[in-house]
ROTISE-186043 format. One record per residue (C-alpha): chain; x, y, z; residue number from 1. Coordinates in nm, 2 decimals. Layout:
<nulos>
+-------+--------+--------+--------+------+
! kolvo !      X !      Y !      Z ! bake !
+-------+--------+--------+--------+------+
!     A !      X !      Y !      Z !  NUM !
...
+-------+--------+--------+--------+------+
</nulos>
This chain:
<nulos>
+-------+--------+--------+--------+------+
! kolvo !      X !      Y !      Z ! bake !
+-------+--------+--------+--------+------+
!     A !  -2.92 !  -0.29 !   0.32 !    1 !
!     A !  -2.89 !  -0.61 !   0.54 !    2 !
!     A !  -2.66 !  -0.90 !   0.48 !    3 !
!     A !  -2.97 !  -1.10 !   0.33 !    4 !
!     A !  -3.03 !  -0.83 !   0.07 !    5 !
!     A !  -2.74 !  -0.94 !  -0.20 !    6 !
!     A !  -2.76 !  -0.80 !  -0.54 !    7 !
!     A !  -3.01 !  -0.93 !  -0.75 !    8 !
!     A !  -2.91 !  -1.22 !  -0.97 !    9 !
!     A !  -3.06 !  -1.21 !  -1.32 !   10 !
!     A !  -2.90 !  -1.50 !  -1.45 !   11 !
!     A !  -2.62 !  -1.76 !  -1.38 !   12 !
!     A !  -2.33 !  -1.52 !  -1.31 !   13 !
!     A !  -2.49 !  -1.21 !  -1.41 !   14 !
!     A !  -2.60 !  -0.93 !  -1.16 !   15 !
!     A !  -2.73 !  -0.60 !  -1.14 !   16 !
!     A !  -2.46 !  -0.33 !  -1.06 !   17 !
!     A !  -2.53 !  -0.03 !  -0.86 !   18 !
!     A !  -2.71 !   0.16 !  -1.14 !   19 !
!     A !  -2.93 !  -0.13 !  -1.19 !   20 !
!     A !  -2.76 !  -0.24 !  -1.53 !   21 !
!     A !  -2.70 !  -0.62 !  -1.60 !   22 !
!     A !  -2.32 !  -0.71 !  -1.55 !   23 !
!     A !  -2.13 !  -1.04 !  -1.53 !   24 !
!     A !  -1.99 !  -1.13 !  -1.19 !   25 !
!     A !  -1.61 !  -1.08 !  -1.19 !   26 !
!     A !  -1.56 !  -1.19 !  -0.84 !   27 !
!     A !  -1.79 !  -1.36 !  -0.59 !   28 !
!     A !  -1.70 !  -1.44 !  -0.22 !   29 !
!     A !  -1.94 !  -1.67 !  -0.04 !   30 !
!     A !  -1.95 !  -1.73 !   0.34 !   31 !
!     A !  -1.58 !  -1.76 !   0.37 !   32 !
!     A !  -1.44 !  -1.85 !   0.72 !   33 !
!     A !  -1.07 !  -1.80 !   0.82 !   34 !
!     A !  -0.87 !  -1.81 !   1.14 !   35 !
!     A !  -0.53 !  -1.75 !   1.28 !   36 !
!     A !  -0.45 !  -2.02 !   1.47 !   37 !
!     A !  -0.71 !  -2.12 !   1.70 !   38 !
!     A !  -0.86 !  -1.76 !   1.68 !   39 !
!     A !  -1.16 !  -1.71 !   1.40 !   40 !
!     A !  -1.12 !  -1.39 !   1.22 !   41 !
!     A !  -1.38 !  -1.39 !   0.95 !   42 !
!     A !  -1.72 !  -1.54 !   1.00 !   43 !
!     A !  -1.91 !  -1.62 !   0.68 !   44 !
!     A !  -1.77 !  -1.33 !   0.50 !   45 !
!     A !  -1.94 !  -1.24 !   0.17 !   46 !
!     A !  -1.89 !  -0.98 !  -0.13 !   47 !
!     A !  -1.95 !  -0.95 !  -0.50 !   48 !
!     A !  -1.82 !  -0.75 !  -0.77 !   49 !
!     A !  -1.92 !  -0.72 !  -1.12 !   50 !
!     A !  -1.70 !  -0.67 !  -1.43 !   51 !
!     A !  -1.59 !  -0.28 !  -1.44 !   52 !
!     A !  -1.72 !  -0.21 !  -1.12 !   53 !
!     A !  -1.53 !  -0.05 !  -0.81 !   54 !
!     A !  -1.65 !  -0.22 !  -0.47 !   55 !
!     A !  -1.55 !  -0.04 !  -0.13 !   56 !
!     A !  -1.46 !  -0.28 !   0.17 !   57 !
!     A !  -1.49 !  -0.06 !   0.47 !   58 !
!     A !  -1.45 !  -0.10 !   0.81 !   59 !
!     A !  -1.23 !   0.01 !   1.13 !   60 !
!     A !  -0.88 !  -0.09 !   1.19 !   61 !
!     A !  -0.89 !  -0.47 !   1.28 !   62 !
!     A !  -1.21 !  -0.53 !   1.14 !   63 !
!     A !  -1.11 !  -0.78 !   0.90 !   64 !
!     A !  -1.05 !  -0.61 !   0.56 !   65 !
!     A !  -0.70 !  -0.72 !   0.50 !   66 !
!     A !  -0.77 !  -1.07 !   0.61 !   67 !
!     A !  -1.06 !  -1.06 !   0.38 !   68 !
!     A !  -0.82 !  -0.94 !   0.08 !   69 !
!     A !  -0.54 !  -1.20 !   0.17 !   70 !
!     A !  -0.80 !  -1.47 !   0.18 !   71 !
!     A !  -0.94 !  -1.38 !  -0.16 !   72 !
!     A !  -0.57 !  -1.36 !  -0.28 !   73 !
!     A !  -0.49 !  -1.70 !  -0.13 !   74 !
!     A !  -0.22 !  -1.56 !   0.10 !   75 !
!     A !  -0.45 !  -1.72 !   0.37 !   76 !
!     A !  -0.62 !  -2.03 !   0.40 !   77 !
!     A !  -1.01 !  -2.04 !   0.37 !   78 !
!     A !  -1.13 !  -2.30 !   0.59 !   79 !
!     A !  -1.51 !  -2.29 !   0.43 !   80 !
!     A !  -1.69 !  -2.09 !   0.17 !   81 !
!     A !  -1.60 !  -2.02 !  -0.18 !   82 !
!     A !  -1.42 !  -1.76 !  -0.37 !   83 !
!     A !  -1.52 !  -1.76 !  -0.74 !   84 !
!     A !  -1.32 !  -1.57 !  -1.01 !   85 !
!     A !  -1.53 !  -1.51 !  -1.34 !   86 !
!     A !  -1.73 !  -1.82 !  -1.21 !   87 !
!     A !  -1.42 !  -2.03 !  -1.14 !   88 !
!     A !  -1.37 !  -2.16 !  -0.78 !   89 !
!     A !  -1.02 !  -2.06 !  -0.67 !   90 !
!     A !  -1.04 !  -2.09 !  -0.29 !   91 !
!     A !  -0.84 !  -2.41 !  -0.27 !   92 !
!     A !  -0.57 !  -2.29 !  -0.52 !   93 !
!     A !  -0.22 !  -2.16 !  -0.42 !   94 !
!     A !  -0.17 !  -1.76 !  -0.42 !   95 !
!     A !   0.05 !  -1.78 !  -0.76 !   96 !
!     A !  -0.20 !  -2.00 !  -0.91 !   97 !
!     A !  -0.48 !  -1.75 !  -0.81 !   98 !
!     A !  -0.27 !  -1.46 !  -0.96 !   99 !
!     A !  -0.24 !  -1.63 !  -1.28 !  100 !
!     A !  -0.62 !  -1.70 !  -1.26 !  101 !
!     A !  -0.63 !  -1.30 !  -1.27 !  102 !
!     A !  -0.63 !  -1.17 !  -0.92 !  103 !
!     A !  -0.40 !  -0.87 !  -0.87 !  104 !
!     A !  -0.31 !  -0.81 !  -0.51 !  105 !
!     A !  -0.19 !  -0.48 !  -0.38 !  106 !
!     A !  -0.10 !  -0.53 !  -0.02 !  107 !
!     A !  -0.10 !  -0.24 !   0.24 !  108 !
!     A !   0.28 !  -0.32 !   0.29 !  109 !
!     A !   0.40 !  -0.21 !  -0.07 !  110 !
!     A !   0.58 !  -0.52 !  -0.20 !  111 !
!     A !   0.88 !  -0.42 !  -0.42 !  112 !
!     A !   1.21 !  -0.47 !  -0.50 !  113 !
!     A !   1.43 !  -0.21 !  -0.33 !  114 !
!     A !   1.75 !  -0.28 !  -0.49 !  115 !
!     A !   1.61 !  -0.27 !  -0.84 !  116 !
!     A !   1.51 !   0.02 !  -1.03 !  117 !
!     A !   1.16 !   0.13 !  -1.12 !  118 !
!     A !   1.18 !   0.00 !  -1.46 !  119 !
!     A !   1.31 !  -0.32 !  -1.37 !  120 !
!     A !   1.06 !  -0.35 !  -1.09 !  121 !
!     A !   0.80 !  -0.31 !  -1.36 !  122 !
!     A !   0.96 !  -0.54 !  -1.63 !  123 !
!     A !   1.00 !  -0.82 !  -1.39 !  124 !
!     A !   0.63 !  -0.81 !  -1.33 !  125 !
!     A !   0.52 !  -0.86 !  -1.70 !  126 !
!     A !   0.27 !  -1.14 !  -1.75 !  127 !
!     A !  -0.01 !  -1.23 !  -1.95 !  128 !
!     A !  -0.37 !  -1.20 !  -1.86 !  129 !
!     A !  -0.59 !  -1.51 !  -1.82 !  130 !
!     A !  -0.66 !  -1.45 !  -2.20 !  131 !
!     A !  -0.30 !  -1.47 !  -2.31 !  132 !
!     A !  -0.29 !  -1.11 !  -2.42 !  133 !
!     A !  -0.10 !  -0.79 !  -2.27 !  134 !
!     A !  -0.35 !  -0.50 !  -2.23 !  135 !
!     A !  -0.11 !  -0.36 !  -1.98 !  136 !
!     A !   0.19 !  -0.29 !  -2.13 !  137 !
!     A !   0.51 !  -0.08 !  -1.98 !  138 !
!     A !   0.43 !   0.20 !  -2.19 !  139 !
!     A !   0.05 !   0.20 !  -2.09 !  140 !
!     A !   0.15 !   0.19 !  -1.73 !  141 !
!     A !   0.37 !   0.48 !  -1.73 !  142 !
!     A !   0.10 !   0.68 !  -1.92 !  143 !
!     A !  -0.13 !   0.58 !  -1.62 !  144 !
!     A !   0.14 !   0.66 !  -1.37 !  145 !
!     A !   0.31 !   0.97 !  -1.49 !  146 !
!     A !   0.47 !   1.02 !  -1.18 !  147 !
!     A !   0.71 !   0.71 !  -1.22 !  148 !
!     A !   0.82 !   0.84 !  -1.60 !  149 !
!     A !   1.10 !   1.05 !  -1.44 !  150 !
!     A !   1.19 !   0.79 !  -1.18 !  151 !
!     A !   1.25 !   0.50 !  -1.41 !  152 !
!     A !   1.62 !   0.46 !  -1.31 !  153 !
!     A !   1.58 !   0.52 !  -0.93 !  154 !
!     A !   1.61 !   0.22 !  -0.70 !  155 !
!     A !   1.28 !   0.13 !  -0.54 !  156 !
!     A !   1.42 !   0.15 !  -0.21 !  157 !
!     A !   1.48 !   0.54 !  -0.28 !  158 !
!     A !   1.14 !   0.63 !  -0.35 !  159 !
!     A !   0.88 !   0.80 !  -0.10 !  160 !
!     A !   0.59 !   0.59 !   0.05 !  161 !
!     A !   0.36 !   0.74 !  -0.22 !  162 !
!     A !   0.59 !   0.67 !  -0.50 !  163 !
!     A !   0.63 !   0.33 !  -0.38 !  164 !
!     A !   0.26 !   0.26 !  -0.37 !  165 !
!     A !   0.24 !   0.41 !  -0.71 !  166 !
!     A !   0.51 !   0.15 !  -0.83 !  167 !
!     A !   0.32 !  -0.14 !  -0.64 !  168 !
!     A !   0.03 !  -0.06 !  -0.83 !  169 !
!     A !   0.20 !  -0.05 !  -1.15 !  170 !
!     A !   0.39 !  -0.38 !  -1.08 !  171 !
!     A !   0.05 !  -0.54 !  -1.05 !  172 !
!     A !  -0.11 !  -0.39 !  -1.35 !  173 !
!     A !   0.21 !  -0.55 !  -1.53 !  174 !
!     A !   0.07 !  -0.86 !  -1.43 !  175 !
!     A !  -0.27 !  -0.79 !  -1.64 !  176 !
!     A !  -0.54 !  -0.89 !  -1.38 !  177 !
!     A !  -0.90 !  -0.93 !  -1.43 !  178 !
!     A !  -0.96 !  -0.82 !  -1.07 !  179 !
!     A !  -0.76 !  -0.56 !  -0.89 !  180 !
!     A !  -0.73 !  -0.58 !  -0.50 !  181 !
!     A !  -0.63 !  -0.26 !  -0.34 !  182 !
!     A !  -0.57 !  -0.30 !   0.03 !  183 !
!     A !  -0.57 !   0.05 !   0.19 !  184 !
!     A !  -0.40 !   0.24 !  -0.06 !  185 !
!     A !  -0.43 !   0.58 !   0.09 !  186 !
!     A !  -0.29 !   0.45 !   0.43 !  187 !
!     A !   0.00 !   0.66 !   0.59 !  188 !
!     A !   0.04 !   0.89 !   0.26 !  189 !
!     A !   0.06 !   1.26 !   0.27 !  190 !
!     A !  -0.24 !   1.45 !   0.15 !  191 !
!     A !  -0.09 !   1.51 !  -0.19 !  192 !
!     A !  -0.04 !   1.16 !  -0.25 !  193 !
!     A !  -0.36 !   1.03 !  -0.12 !  194 !
!     A !  -0.53 !   1.28 !  -0.40 !  195 !
!     A !  -0.30 !   1.12 !  -0.66 !  196 !
!     A !  -0.41 !   0.77 !  -0.57 !  197 !
!     A !  -0.75 !   0.87 !  -0.57 !  198 !
!     A !  -0.70 !   1.03 !  -0.92 !  199 !
!     A !  -0.52 !   0.69 !  -1.02 !  200 !
!     A !  -0.81 !   0.47 !  -0.90 !  201 !
!     A !  -1.06 !   0.70 !  -1.10 !  202 !
!     A !  -0.85 !   0.64 !  -1.41 !  203 !
!     A !  -0.81 !   0.27 !  -1.34 !  204 !
!     A !  -1.21 !   0.27 !  -1.33 !  205 !
!     A !  -1.26 !   0.47 !  -1.64 !  206 !
!     A !  -1.04 !   0.21 !  -1.80 !  207 !
!     A !  -1.27 !  -0.06 !  -1.71 !  208 !
!     A !  -1.06 !  -0.23 !  -1.42 !  209 !
!     A !  -1.26 !  -0.41 !  -1.18 !  210 !
!     A !  -1.14 !  -0.31 !  -0.83 !  211 !
!     A !  -1.18 !  -0.41 !  -0.46 !  212 !
!     A !  -1.08 !  -0.14 !  -0.24 !  213 !
!     A !  -1.02 !  -0.17 !   0.12 !  214 !
!     A !  -1.04 !   0.15 !   0.31 !  215 !
!     A !  -1.11 !   0.29 !   0.67 !  216 !
!     A !  -1.19 !   0.63 !   0.50 !  217 !
!     A !  -1.54 !   0.66 !   0.35 !  218 !
!     A !  -1.48 !   1.01 !   0.24 !  219 !
!     A !  -1.20 !   0.86 !   0.02 !  220 !
!     A !  -1.42 !   0.62 !  -0.13 !  221 !
!     A !  -1.70 !   0.85 !  -0.24 !  222 !
!     A !  -1.68 !   0.91 !  -0.60 !  223 !
!     A !  -1.48 !   0.61 !  -0.67 !  224 !
!     A !  -1.68 !   0.34 !  -0.55 !  225 !
!     A !  -2.01 !   0.19 !  -0.70 !  226 !
!     A !  -2.11 !  -0.03 !  -0.42 !  227 !
!     A !  -1.99 !  -0.08 !  -0.06 !  228 !
!     A !  -1.97 !  -0.38 !   0.21 !  229 !
!     A !  -1.92 !  -0.28 !   0.57 !  230 !
!     A !  -1.71 !  -0.53 !   0.77 !  231 !
!     A !  -1.72 !  -0.54 !   1.14 !  232 !
!     A !  -1.53 !  -0.79 !   1.37 !  233 !
!     A !  -1.49 !  -1.03 !   1.05 !  234 !
!     A !  -1.85 !  -1.02 !   0.94 !  235 !
!     A !  -2.02 !  -0.80 !   0.66 !  236 !
!     A !  -2.26 !  -0.58 !   0.84 !  237 !
!     A !  -2.39 !  -0.37 !   0.54 !  238 !
!     A !  -2.41 !  -0.41 !   0.17 !  239 !
!     A !  -2.52 !  -0.14 !  -0.05 !  240 !
!     A !  -2.47 !   0.14 !  -0.29 !  241 !
!     A !  -2.17 !   0.38 !  -0.18 !  242 !
!     A !  -2.46 !   0.65 !  -0.19 !  243 !
!     A !  -2.68 !   0.44 !   0.06 !  244 !
!     A !  -2.40 !   0.40 !   0.29 !  245 !
!     A !  -2.30 !   0.75 !   0.30 !  246 !
!     A !  -2.69 !   0.85 !   0.37 !  247 !
!     A !  -2.69 !   0.59 !   0.63 !  248 !
!     A !  -2.61 !   0.75 !   0.94 !  249 !
!     A !  -2.65 !   0.46 !   1.19 !  250 !
!     A !  -2.42 !   0.25 !   1.01 !  251 !
!     A !  -2.15 !   0.52 !   0.97 !  252 !
!     A !  -2.17 !   0.58 !   1.35 !  253 !
!     A !  -2.19 !   0.24 !   1.47 !  254 !
!     A !  -1.92 !   0.09 !   1.25 !  255 !
!     A !  -1.71 !   0.36 !   1.06 !  256 !
!     A !  -1.65 !   0.63 !   1.32 !  257 !
!     A !  -1.35 !   0.63 !   1.51 !  258 !
+-------+--------+--------+--------+------+
</nulos>
């Protein structure tokens, strides 16, 4: 599907998902432009994810996936364009304010406190949702991430890369986000940990979590994502269902093959 063929708008803030069902928009990014210094890196980049949906943001290394995620989370300045979280524009807000508004960002560099225990890392991240409730409790996070249970008293810096990735996701969930941004969660992990991360994302999807998943690996996203956006050189070049992308050999060859 070309850039112009956006998901159908049924009513204000309501869109059709990959299955054709009406869902309220959780996150809408409209034509954002971002630069590093004098070099522009995102050009009218757009994406949209409905409540409870998983969207894969796919592209080669350096295509602009992480930049897009950081821009949504408020880590990078957006020069023009809009980011709307459940209909509220947040593009001019500071990153900590955007987090309070409901964006949970799991960066690829696994930001944890290495000198704190797993349990302390999770507890200091506790924050109410934008509605003021706590759907993600410490007990529920441990249930969702059973690998962390036996490691409660281990220091964050003593964990493996995969365990740190699980802890980073757990910390993000403790903030009770309405939209979860996962930036290349499988990057650099052993195959067994990649499988565990995949199962975790599948479980989060079943739990109704809205997810934007930035990845290089289309195969990893199959069975997890509902829809996909392909980015190349800072521009969205494909928008469609994950099945449509998997069947589009030209797009895969041109933008995703190594």
